[in-house]
N, C-alpha and C positions, 0 to 999 in steps of 0.2 A: 169542509173539513179543513181543505188547502187553503182557503179563507183565512178563517182562524188560527191555525198554525203562521202565518205569515205579519197575522196583527201583532201576535206575541209576540213574535221574532223581533219584529219594530219596536213593541216596547219595552220586550228585553235590551235591546243594544241602546237604545238612548235612557235606560236607568242605570247602563253599567258606564256609561260617556259618561250621566252626573255624578256619578260614585266617583269614576276616575277622578274629574276637574275638583269633584269636593277633598278628595286624599292630597293631589296632588297641592290644594293650596294652604294644605294644614301641614304638610313636611317639613322638615325639615334640615338641611342637607348640611354636616360640617364638614370641612377642608380641613385637615391634618400637613404641616409640611412634615418634614426629614426632620429628626430633633425633637420633634412636640412630647409633652408627656398627656398619656390621657388614661383613665380609667377603663375598665372591661367589664360590662355586664357578668354579673355571674350565673353561669346558668346553672350549674348544680344545688341543691340546698342540702341540706341536715338533714337528717331524720331527728324525731323525734324533738321537733328545736321550731319554736313560733317564727313563721316566716318575720315578724315585727322585727326582731332581734338578730336576726343574722341580711348580711353585709348586702350589701344588692349591688356592689360595685367589687373589680379586683383590681391589684394592684398600689400605685402607678406604674405605668410599662412606656416604652419607649418608642415609638412612629421610627422602624428602621428608613420603611420605601413606602410610595405612591405607586403599587400595580395598578388600579386605575382609578377615574373618578370617585369609585361607591368604596372599591378594596383596600385594605392595607397592611403590611408588614411591621410587627410589631413585637418589640423584643420584650420576651415575660422575668429573664432571669440575668443574672452579671455572669453567669456561664455561656452567652451568646443562642439560648433557643428562641426557638421563634414560632411565630401561629400569623398567619392569615385570615382577616377580620372583617366583617363590612363594616359600613363606618356606622351601621343603626346600632352594633354593639358598644360603639367609641362613646366616650363624654371626656370633653377637657380639661387635665388637671389645674387647679385650679390654686393646689396647696402653699405655701410656705418653703417646708422644708422637703423638700425630695429627698428617698433615698440616696446616699453617696452612688452608688451604683448608676443609676439612672441618668445621672453628672455628667458621668464620664462617658455615657454610652449615646447620651444626645449629643456631644462634641462628637463623636466619633460616628454616628447618624452623619448630622450636619457637612461633615467633608468627606463620608462616600459620596451622598446627594450630591456633590462640587466637583467630583471628580467625575460623576455618571456624567454629568452635564455637558463635562468639555470635549468628554470622546465623544 
């Protein structure tokens, strides 16, 4: 019984290693700088509305700060409301006409990041 347990454990470890390698090969990590405009994946869904008709992303929002290589602080509205999100929930904004408040907030975020780097 002990021998069978060791064999099963060995196979599970090799399967876990193989799955991790496959996941790491497929995952793409986007990096964002302060001032970048991003979409945030919509977590909540509306009741009695088909998912096909709902927006997949909310925003655009402004990246205020990089907390770590995976987490970002984004500004949600013109009044400064912020949210900490993982990079998997973000997508780069590629539109041509962002809301006015995002342009101003983007410039402020860039200036704040420069001030922080200087100190």
